[in-house]
N, C-alpha and C positions, 0 to 999 in steps of 0.2 A: 268705228261701224254706226252710224244710225242718227249722227248727226245731224240736221236739218239747217242749210244752209239757205242765203237767199243774196239772191243779187242784189246790191245795191241797188234804191232810187238815183243816188245821182250819176251812177253810171250813163253816158252817156251813148244810144242804140241807135242814133237817128240815122250812122252811115254802113248799117252792118245791111246786108242784103234782104229781103224779105221770109226768107223762109228760116236763115237764123234769130231776126229780128221777132219774129212770131215767138220762137223757145226764147231768146232773152228776157222779152216782157213776160212770159208766165214764171219764166225764175225767179223776176222781179216779185209779180203776186202770189204763185204757191211755191217756192224752194225746190228743192232738190234734198235727198238725204245720198247721205258717205254710205257708201251699199259697197264698197268695194277697195283692196289696198292695191291696185294695179296702177297704173300710171300718172303722173301729179296730173292734176284737173282734169284729166278726162273725162268728160261727158260723154257717158253712150246712151245706145236705144234701139228700141227693134227696129231694124233693117226694113225697110220700104222703098219701091222705085218709084212712090212721088214725093219724094224729099231727094235734093240734089245736094249730095254729099262737096259738090262746090260749096256751096252757100254757105253749108254747116260748118264748113271750115274756118269761117269767120269768126267762131264761137272759141274757139283754141284763141283768140286776142286779148279774150279775159287773165285777169291774174289772182291769184289768192287774194289778195289785196282788194278785190271788187267785190266779195263778197262777205255777209257780216253772219254769225251766230246767230240761230232763231233758240229765245227759251219758251222750252212749253211746258217749264214744272206744271205751271198754273193749271195745265191741263191735266195734269195725274192725279187722280183718286185717293187711293193709295199705293202705298209705296212698296204693297207687294200682290198687286194688281196690275194686268194688263190694262185694265177700263180705264178712259177719258173720257173728259166732258168734251161734247160740243162746244167749239167756240164761239 
């Protein structure tokens, strides 16, 4: 819980449908937080009728090895505080 992961830059997203590609590129740039003990590598988000679930299903092709852990320890100000430095 709370681990920050990022989709590796080397992962080819060129064959993804447009909506899945947008999400994949955001995962490369911003990453994601592990926030649930649900299914393995299950990506969830807020439902919205503007998203096409068939396109987003392409994200299921990613494997754990497609992601890398992001070390955010340098952002911590003090071990006993939730304050953080801005990158």
